[in-house]
Residue, then its C-alpha position, 0 to 999 in steps of 0.5 A: m025522372t022527368i022534369p015538368t016542362r011547364r014548371f020548368w019555363g014557369c019559374f023562368p021569369l022569377l028567375l030573371a028578374t032575381l038576376i036583373l035586380t042583383a045584377p049592378c047597374q051600369a047605366g048613367v051620364d059623366w058630365e062635367v062643368s066645360n065653361t061657366l060665363k060670367t055676364p055683365t047683367a043677368p041673363l034672359d036666355v041663351a043659344a048656340s050656333l050650330d058649329g058650336k063656335w059662339t054661344f050667344v046670351l041675351a041679357e038684361g037691359g037689351k044686351l046680346l053678348i056673344y062668347t067664344d068657345k073659349g068663354t070670351l066675349e067677342d062683342t056686346i050687341g044692343v037690342d030691344p030691352t023688351m026681347d026675352h028669348i032667343a034662337s039662333s040658326g045658320l052654318q057658316a061652313a055651308n055657306i048658311p049665314d049665322k042669324i040671331h031671332l030674337t022674341s018679345s013676349k010683351n010686344k009679341t014681336v020677332q026680331t031677326i039678326s044677321l051676324d057676319f063672322s070674320v075667319q082666319i086665314n093663313i096667308q104666310g108664304a102666299p103671293f100679294l099685292g100692296q103693303e105687307n103691313a097694311p091693315v086691311v087684307i083682302v084674300a082672293f081664293s081663285d081658280f085660272e079657269c074660272p072665267y069669273c076670276g080673271t074679272v075681279g082684278a080690275l076691282f083689286d086694281e081700283v082699291l089698291a090705286k085708292h088704298p096704296k098704303e092700306v090695302k094688301i091684296v093676297f092671291k090662295q090657290f083653289p082650283l076646281t076639279m070641274h077644271k080640267m086644268a086648273q090644277s096643274a095652272a096652279l102648280a105653274s103659278l106657284a113655279a113662277h112665284r118661286q122666282g118672284k113673278f106670281w103677278q105677271y105669269h098670273d096675268l099671262l094665265f088668265e089672258n090665255q085660260k082657254s088655251l092652257s096646256e103643259e106646253k103653254y106654261k113653259e111658253l108663258a115662263k119663256k115670255i117673262g123671262l124664267d129660268l125654264d130649267r128651274f121652272n120645269k123642275d119646280y113645277k110639280a115639285p113636293v113643295n109647290l104639291q105642299t103648298l097647294e094642298r095648304d091653300m086648300a085645306d085653308a079653303q075648306l077651314a074658310g067655308v069656301r065652296g066655289t071662286p072666286t071667294i074674296f074675303v076682307n079681313g076674313r069677313r066674305l064679300k057677298e057681292r063681288n062689285i067696287k061699291d060692297l068691297q070698298q064698303m067693307i074696307s072703309q068698314e075695316l079702316g073706321k075699326r082701326t081709327k076708332g080702336g086706335a091702332s090696326r088689328 
């Protein structure tokens, strides 16, 4: 018996429709409330940073509330009370500053607020100058072959002379791949650090940054009286490599892309000059005075 082809295929859509209608539905969205913010006044609008670290709430009474991703109120900024909409832009990890854009429907205005968030930087075990428990910590990510890195020492000398008890200078390694001898110089400086003479060796490396070599590292070590056997052993020891890798990882977390990159209590110094550096130091000391205690 021959089954008419036309009749068989004509029935297929009906059969398919029956299977689709009777099959269990798999579509849907799993969801849960991950956080609830209790604002002091009624919220008008909300925005979030691109990296998800911050939530910005525009509230009644001219208040801009800044919350962490954990739901903690980090700060409150007073704004024009007529503002009724908010948007955000920027990505600190890409060196694009975070900005808040506020809109007032009533006044037909748009206002932009630039934000400067501090970052946490691990400085445990890193070489430093100044008082260990100083309230203002300046962290410099540096490269011994970078011509600009050798010039910031004068800035640090000046602020340390002015604030001997309030400022601490911390050195973090960030050798750039474009500099052939930068990584080996970093390891050599860490070997000197293990003998308590990092800063003496640091100065000599910058003075000789155009002639860095394996032999030069040993020459400089001998010049400042290092134990050469120990220096040679520590130079490329696993612990030194681990320290360098840790500094590089810390740099990435802080959004460092070039050298020198300087932070003052976790806030990035935008212009490498004494005026801006001193201003940031004064701001941090002012916070300490206002709060009644060091950070």
